[in-house]
DSSP file (Angstrom, degrees, kcal/mol; ACC not computed):
  #  RESIDUE AA STRUCTURE BP1 BP2  ACC     N-H-->O    O-->H-N    N-H-->O    O-->H-N    TCO  KAPPA ALPHA  PHI   PSI    X-CA   Y-CA   Z-CA
    1    1 A M              0   0    0      0, 0.0     2,-0.3     0, 0.0     5,-0.2   0.000 360.0 360.0 360.0 136.0    0.0    0.0    0.0
    2    2 A Q  B >   -A    5   0A   0      3,-2.8     3,-2.2     1,-0.1     2,-0.2  -0.868 360.0 -49.9-146.2 109.2    1.2    3.4   -0.8
    3    3 A G  T 3  S-     0   0    0     -2,-0.3    -1,-0.1     1,-0.3     0, 0.0  -0.463 123.9 -18.3  62.5-128.7   -1.2    6.3   -0.4
    4    4 A K  T 3  S+     0   0    0     -2,-0.2     2,-0.3    -3,-0.1    -1,-0.3   0.436 120.4  95.6 -88.1   1.0   -4.5    5.4   -2.0
    5    5 A F  B <   -A    2   0A   0     -3,-2.2    -3,-2.8     2,-0.0     2,-0.4  -0.735  50.2-176.1 -98.9 141.5   -2.8    2.6   -4.2
    6    6 A T        -     0   0    0     -2,-0.3     2,-0.4    -5,-0.2    -2,-0.0  -0.995   6.5-169.0-134.3 139.9   -2.7   -1.0   -3.2
    7    7 A E        -     0   0    0     -2,-0.4     2,-0.5     2,-0.0    30,-0.1  -0.998   2.5-171.1-129.2 133.3   -1.0   -4.0   -5.0
    8    8 A L        -     0   0    0     -2,-0.4    28,-2.3    28,-0.2     2,-0.3  -0.988   5.6-175.8-127.0 123.6   -1.6   -7.6   -4.1
    9    9 A N  E     +B   35   0B   0     -2,-0.5     2,-0.3    26,-0.2    26,-0.2  -0.886   8.1 164.1-116.9 147.9    0.5  -10.4   -5.6
   10   10 A G  E     +B   34   0B   0     24,-2.0    24,-2.8    -2,-0.3     2,-0.3  -0.980  15.5  98.7-155.0 164.4    0.1  -14.2   -5.2
   11   11 A G  E     -B   33   0B   0     -2,-0.3     2,-0.3    22,-0.3    22,-0.3  -0.949  37.3-135.8 149.8-167.1    1.2  -17.4   -6.7
   12   12 A G  E     -B   32   0B   0     20,-2.1    20,-1.9    -2,-0.3     2,-0.3  -0.986   9.1-118.5-174.4 171.0    3.7  -20.2   -6.3
   13   13 A N  E     -B   31   0B   0     -2,-0.3     2,-0.5    18,-0.2    18,-0.2  -0.886  12.6-143.2-120.6 152.2    6.2  -22.6   -7.8
   14   14 A V  E     -B   30   0B   0     16,-2.4    16,-1.8    -2,-0.3     2,-0.4  -0.979  21.8-154.7-110.9 130.7    6.3  -26.4   -8.0
   15   15 A K  E     -B   29   0B   0     -2,-0.5     2,-0.5    14,-0.2    14,-0.2  -0.903   9.7-167.3-112.0 133.0    9.9  -27.8   -7.7
   16   16 A L  E     -B   28   0B   0     12,-2.8    12,-2.2    -2,-0.4     2,-0.5  -0.966  16.9-142.8-118.1 113.4   11.0  -31.1   -9.1
   17   17 A A  E     -B   27   0B   0     -2,-0.5    10,-0.3    10,-0.2     3,-0.1  -0.636  18.9-179.6 -76.9 123.5   14.4  -32.3   -7.9
   18   18 A L  E    S+     0   0B   0      8,-2.3     2,-0.3    -2,-0.5     9,-0.2   0.724  72.6  14.0 -92.8 -26.5   16.3  -34.0  -10.7
   19   19 A S  E     -B   26   0B   0      7,-1.8     7,-1.3     1,-0.1    -1,-0.3  -0.974  48.4-172.9-151.9 133.1   19.4  -34.8   -8.6
   20   20 A K        +     0   0    0     -2,-0.3     2,-0.3     5,-0.2     5,-0.2   0.253  46.8 128.9-108.8  10.3   20.0  -34.8   -4.9
   21   21 A N    >   -     0   0    0      3,-0.5     3,-1.4     1,-0.2    -2,-0.1  -0.529  60.5-137.4 -65.8 124.7   23.8  -35.5   -5.2
   22   22 A E  T 3  S+     0   0    0     -2,-0.3     3,-0.4     1,-0.3    -1,-0.2   0.777 101.6  47.6 -59.9 -28.9   25.5  -32.8   -3.1
   23   23 A K  T 3  S+     0   0    0      1,-0.2    -1,-0.3    26,-0.0    -2,-0.1   0.612 124.2  29.9 -87.3 -12.3   28.1  -32.1   -5.8
   24   24 A N  S <  S+     0   0    0     -3,-1.4    -3,-0.5    25,-0.1     2,-0.3  -0.471  76.1 175.0-146.6  68.3   25.7  -31.9   -8.6
   25   25 A E        +     0   0    0     -3,-0.4    24,-2.8    -5,-0.2     2,-0.3  -0.614   5.6 172.6 -81.9 133.2   22.3  -30.6   -7.5
   26   26 A M  E     +BC  19  48B   0     -7,-1.3    -8,-2.3    -2,-0.3    -7,-1.8  -0.999   5.1 159.9-140.4 142.0   19.7  -29.9  -10.2
   27   27 A A  E     -BC  17  47B   0     20,-1.6    20,-3.1    -2,-0.3     2,-0.3  -0.983  22.3-145.6-154.5 153.5   16.0  -29.0  -10.0
   28   28 A I  E     -BC  16  46B   0    -12,-2.2   -12,-2.8    -2,-0.3     2,-0.3  -0.907  13.4-155.3-120.9 154.3   13.4  -27.5  -12.3
   29   29 A Y  E     -BC  15  45B   0     16,-2.4    16,-1.6    -2,-0.3     2,-0.4  -0.931  10.6-173.5-127.7 148.7   10.5  -25.2  -11.4
   30   30 A L  E     +BC  14  44B   0    -16,-1.8   -16,-2.4    -2,-0.3     2,-0.3  -0.978  24.3 158.0-139.3 129.3    7.2  -24.4  -12.9
   31   31 A G  E     -BC  13  43B   0     12,-2.9    12,-2.5    -2,-0.4     2,-0.3  -0.939  29.0-152.8-149.9 168.7    5.0  -21.6  -11.5
   32   32 A G  E     +BC  12  42B   0    -20,-1.9   -20,-2.1    -2,-0.3     2,-0.3  -0.995  15.7 177.1-145.1 143.3    2.3  -19.1  -11.9
   33   33 A F  E     -BC  11  41B   0      8,-2.6     8,-2.8    -2,-0.3     2,-0.3  -0.896  10.5-153.5-139.5 165.4    1.6  -15.8  -10.2
   34   34 A F  E     -BC  10  40B   0    -24,-2.8   -24,-2.0    -2,-0.3     2,-0.5  -0.992  11.3-152.9-143.1 152.1   -0.9  -13.0  -10.4
   35   35 A R  E >>  -BC   9  39B   0      4,-3.0     4,-2.0    -2,-0.3     3,-2.0  -0.983  43.4-109.2-121.5 113.6   -1.1   -9.3   -9.7
   36   36 A T  T 34 S-     0   0    0    -28,-2.3   -28,-0.2    -2,-0.5     4,-0.0  -0.076  93.6  -2.3 -54.0 137.7   -4.7   -8.3   -8.9
   37   37 A K  T 34 S+     0   0    0      1,-0.2    -1,-0.3   -30,-0.1    -3,-0.0   0.669 134.3  54.6  59.1  21.3   -6.5   -6.3  -11.5
   38   38 A D  T <4 S-     0   0    0     -3,-2.0    23,-3.3     1,-0.3    24,-1.0   0.552  98.9  -6.5-143.8 -56.0   -3.3   -6.1  -13.6
   39   39 A A  E  <  -CD  35  60B   0     -4,-2.0    -4,-3.0    21,-0.3     2,-0.3  -0.985  35.9-139.2-155.8 156.7   -1.4   -9.2  -14.8
   40   40 A G  E     -CD  34  59B   0     19,-2.2    19,-2.7    -2,-0.3     2,-0.4  -0.901  24.6-154.6-113.0 150.6   -0.8  -12.9  -14.8
   41   41 A I  E     -CD  33  58B   0     -8,-2.8    -8,-2.6    -2,-0.3     2,-0.4  -0.989   7.6-163.4-134.0 126.0    2.7  -14.3  -14.8
   42   42 A A  E     -CD  32  57B   0     15,-2.4    15,-2.3    -2,-0.4     2,-0.3  -0.892  20.0-174.5-104.4 139.2    4.0  -17.7  -16.0
   43   43 A R  E     -CD  31  56B   0    -12,-2.5   -12,-2.9    -2,-0.4     2,-0.3  -0.992  18.4-178.8-141.6 141.9    7.4  -18.8  -14.8
   44   44 A V  E     +CD  30  55B   0     11,-2.5    11,-2.9    -2,-0.3     2,-0.3  -0.959  14.8 179.3-130.5 152.9   10.0  -21.6  -15.3
   45   45 A G  E     -CD  29  54B   0    -16,-1.6   -16,-2.4    -2,-0.3     2,-0.4  -0.974  17.1-151.9-151.0 163.9   13.3  -22.0  -13.5
   46   46 A L  E     -CD  28  53B   0      7,-2.3     7,-2.9    -2,-0.3     2,-0.5  -0.993   5.8-157.6-141.5 129.6   16.4  -24.2  -13.2
   47   47 A D  E     +CD  27  52B   0    -20,-3.1   -20,-1.6    -2,-0.4     2,-0.4  -0.910  12.8 174.9-103.4 134.9   18.7  -24.8  -10.2
   48   48 A Y  E >   -CD  26  51B   0      3,-2.7     3,-2.3    -2,-0.5   -22,-0.2  -0.886  63.8 -60.2-139.1 108.0   22.2  -26.1  -10.9
   49   49 A N  T 3  S-     0   0    0    -24,-2.8   -25,-0.1    -2,-0.4    -1,-0.1  -0.383 123.8  -9.7  52.2-117.0   24.4  -26.3   -7.8
   50   50 A N  T 3  S+     0   0    0     -2,-0.2    31,-3.4    -3,-0.1     2,-0.4   0.345 120.8  88.4 -92.2   6.8   24.5  -22.7   -6.4
   51   51 A L  E <   -DE  48  80B   0     -3,-2.3    -3,-2.7    29,-0.2     2,-0.4  -0.851  51.8-169.1-110.4 142.0   22.9  -21.0   -9.5
   52   52 A H  E     -DE  47  79B   0     27,-2.5    27,-2.9    -2,-0.4     2,-0.5  -0.997   3.8-169.5-125.8 126.9   19.3  -20.4  -10.2
   53   53 A L  E     -DE  46  78B   0     -7,-2.9    -7,-2.3    -2,-0.4     2,-0.4  -0.973  11.4-176.8-116.8 123.4   18.2  -19.3  -13.6
   54   54 A G  E     -DE  45  77B   0     23,-2.7    23,-2.4    -2,-0.5     2,-0.4  -0.943  13.5-168.0-126.0 144.8   14.5  -18.1  -14.0
   55   55 A F  E     +DE  44  76B   0    -11,-2.9   -11,-2.5    -2,-0.4     2,-0.3  -0.991  12.9 176.4-127.2 136.5   12.4  -17.0  -16.9
   56   56 A A  E     -DE  43  75B   0     19,-2.5    19,-2.6    -2,-0.4     2,-0.4  -0.970  16.4-161.7-138.4 153.9    9.0  -15.3  -16.6
   57   57 A Y  E     -DE  42  74B   0    -15,-2.3   -15,-2.4    -2,-0.3     2,-0.5  -0.982  10.1-161.3-134.3 122.9    6.4  -13.8  -18.9
   58   58 A D  E     -DE  41  73B   0     15,-2.4    15,-1.8    -2,-0.4     2,-0.4  -0.890   5.0-163.3-107.4 137.6    3.8  -11.5  -17.6
   59   59 A F  E     -D   40   0B   0    -19,-2.7   -19,-2.2    -2,-0.5     2,-0.1  -0.944  22.8-112.3-121.7 139.4    0.7  -10.8  -19.6
   60   60 A N  E     +D   39   0B   0     -2,-0.4   -21,-0.3   -21,-0.2    12,-0.1  -0.391  32.0 170.2 -72.7 139.9   -1.7   -7.9  -19.1
   61   61 A T        +     0   0    0    -23,-3.3   -22,-0.2    -2,-0.1     2,-0.1   0.232  64.3  70.1-122.9   5.6   -5.2   -8.5  -17.9
   62   62 A S  S >  S-     0   0    0    -24,-1.0     3,-1.6     1,-0.0   -24,-0.1  -0.418 104.8 -82.2-112.3-173.6   -5.9   -4.7  -17.3
   63   63 A D  T >  S+     0   0    0      1,-0.3     3,-1.7     2,-0.1     4,-0.4   0.600 112.2  85.5 -67.3 -10.5   -6.5   -1.7  -19.4
   64   64 A L  T >>  +     0   0    0      1,-0.3     4,-1.7     2,-0.2     3,-1.0   0.706  66.7  83.1 -64.0 -17.7   -2.7   -1.4  -19.7
   65   65 A D  H <>>S+     0   0    0     -3,-1.6     5,-2.4     1,-0.3     4,-0.5   0.763  81.9  62.8 -59.8 -22.2   -2.9   -3.8  -22.6
   66   66 A R  H <45S+     0   0    0     -3,-1.7     3,-0.4     3,-0.2    -1,-0.3   0.894 106.1  43.9 -66.1 -38.0   -3.7   -0.8  -24.8
   67   67 A A  H <45S+     0   0    0     -3,-1.0    -2,-0.2    -4,-0.4    -1,-0.2   0.810 119.0  42.5 -75.2 -29.9   -0.3    0.6  -24.0
   68   68 A S  H ><5S-     0   0    0     -4,-1.7     3,-1.7     5,-0.0    -1,-0.2   0.361 109.0-119.1 -98.8   6.1    1.5   -2.7  -24.5
   69   69 A N  T 3<5S-     0   0    0     -4,-0.5    -3,-0.2    -3,-0.4    -4,-0.1   0.809  71.3 -60.3  61.7  30.1   -0.5   -3.7  -27.6
   70   70 A G  T 3 <S+     0   0    0     -5,-2.4     2,-0.3     1,-0.3    -1,-0.3   0.549 112.2 121.8  75.6   6.6   -1.8   -6.7  -25.8
   71   71 A K    <   -     0   0    0     -3,-1.7    -1,-0.3    -6,-0.3   -12,-0.0  -0.779  47.9-153.3-102.9 147.4    1.8   -8.0  -25.3
   72   72 A G        -     0   0    0     -2,-0.3     2,-0.4    -3,-0.1   -13,-0.2   0.043  23.7 -97.1 -94.4-152.3    3.4   -8.7  -22.0
   73   73 A G  E     -E   58   0B   0    -15,-1.8   -15,-2.4    -2,-0.0     2,-0.3  -0.992  18.3-131.2-139.0 144.6    7.0   -8.7  -21.0
   74   74 A Y  E     -E   57   0B   0     -2,-0.4     2,-0.3   -17,-0.2   -17,-0.2  -0.672  23.2-171.4 -89.0 146.2    9.8  -11.2  -20.6
   75   75 A E  E     -E   56   0B   0    -19,-2.6   -19,-2.5    -2,-0.3     2,-0.4  -0.989   5.2-168.6-135.8 147.4   11.9  -11.3  -17.5
   76   76 A M  E     -E   55   0B   0     -2,-0.3     2,-0.4   -21,-0.2   -21,-0.2  -0.996   2.9-169.8-135.3 141.3   15.1  -13.2  -16.7
   77   77 A A  E     -E   54   0B   0    -23,-2.4   -23,-2.7    -2,-0.4     2,-0.5  -0.996   9.6-167.9-133.4 137.6   16.8  -13.7  -13.3
   78   78 A L  E     -E   53   0B   0     -2,-0.4     2,-0.4   -25,-0.2   -25,-0.2  -0.990  19.0-176.6-122.2 119.6   20.2  -15.2  -12.5
   79   79 A I  E     -E   52   0B   0    -27,-2.9   -27,-2.5    -2,-0.5     2,-0.5  -0.950  20.2-148.3-124.5 135.0   20.7  -15.8   -8.8
   80   80 A Y  E     -E   51   0B   0     -2,-0.4     2,-0.6   -29,-0.2   -29,-0.2  -0.896  18.2-147.3 -99.1 130.4   23.6  -17.1   -6.8
   81   81 A I        -     0   0    0    -31,-3.4     2,-0.6    -2,-0.5    -2,-0.0  -0.874   2.8-146.7-104.0 117.2   22.6  -19.1   -3.7
   82   82 A F        +     0   0    0     -2,-0.6     3,-0.1     1,-0.2    -2,-0.0  -0.729  20.0 176.1 -81.1 118.6   24.9  -18.9   -0.7
   83   83 A K        +     0   0    0     -2,-0.6     2,-0.6     1,-0.2    -1,-0.2   0.712  65.9  54.4 -98.2 -24.0   24.8  -22.3    1.0
   84   84 A K        -     0   0    0      2,-0.0     2,-0.4     0, 0.0    -1,-0.2  -0.956  69.2-175.3-114.3 121.0   27.4  -21.7    3.8
   85   85 A V        -     0   0    0     -2,-0.6     3,-0.1    -3,-0.1    -2,-0.0  -0.932  31.8-111.3-118.1 137.1   26.8  -18.7    5.9
   86   86 A K        -     0   0    0     -2,-0.4    -2,-0.0     1,-0.1     0, 0.0  -0.476  44.0-111.9 -64.0 128.3   29.1  -17.4    8.7
   87   87 A P        -     0   0    0      0, 0.0     2,-0.1     0, 0.0    -1,-0.1  -0.284  29.4-112.7 -64.8 148.3   27.3  -18.0   12.0
   88   88 A L        -     0   0    0      2,-0.1    -3,-0.0     1,-0.1     0, 0.0  -0.471  11.2-136.3 -76.8 151.4   26.1  -15.0   14.0
   89   89 A K  S    S+     0   0    0     -2,-0.1     2,-0.3     2,-0.0    -1,-0.1   0.602  88.4  50.4 -83.7 -11.7   27.9  -14.2   17.3
   90   90 A I  S    S-     0   0    0      0, 0.0    -2,-0.1     0, 0.0     0, 0.0  -0.810  89.7-111.3-120.0 163.6   24.5  -13.5   19.0
   91   91 A N        -     0   0    0     -2,-0.3    -2,-0.0     2,-0.0     0, 0.0  -0.850  35.8-146.4 -94.7 108.8   21.3  -15.5   19.1
   92   92 A P        -     0   0    0      0, 0.0     4,-0.1     0, 0.0    -4,-0.0  -0.343  18.7-120.1 -71.9 157.6   18.7  -13.6   17.1
   93   93 A P  S    S+     0   0    0      0, 0.0    -2,-0.0     0, 0.0     0, 0.0   0.702  98.3  47.6 -69.9 -18.4   15.0  -13.7   18.2
   94   94 A C  S    S-     0   0    0      1,-0.0     2,-0.0     0, 0.0     0, 0.0  -0.881  98.2 -95.8-120.9 154.1   14.0  -15.2   14.9
   95   95 A P        -     0   0    0      0, 0.0     2,-0.5     0, 0.0    -1,-0.0  -0.342  32.4-130.5 -65.8 149.6   15.5  -18.2   13.0
   96   96 A V              0   0    0      1,-0.1     0, 0.0    -4,-0.1     0, 0.0  -0.904 360.0 360.0-101.5 125.6   18.1  -17.4   10.2
   97   97 A Y              0   0    0     -2,-0.5    -1,-0.1     0, 0.0     0, 0.0   0.396 360.0 360.0-104.1 360.0   17.3  -19.2    6.9
């Protein structure tokens, strides 16, 4: 929420582990999300060891489709996953993930 504007997003991914070998971890994702009164989002992803590569396409469901000519937008993400984290010297009130 910001001023009189509100945005609500929801959705999820399904993950299929292809390999649980610690030296060669692989998984694929398939997901769908929505942004109320605005867009739907289809997403696929791939994990390989410490890397995650994701592709998404969002398509308009609002009046914005006039500005985009009925076309959505592609998105790509490359994420590095830190698996070993230096322990904290204090005990935080919430768990660290």
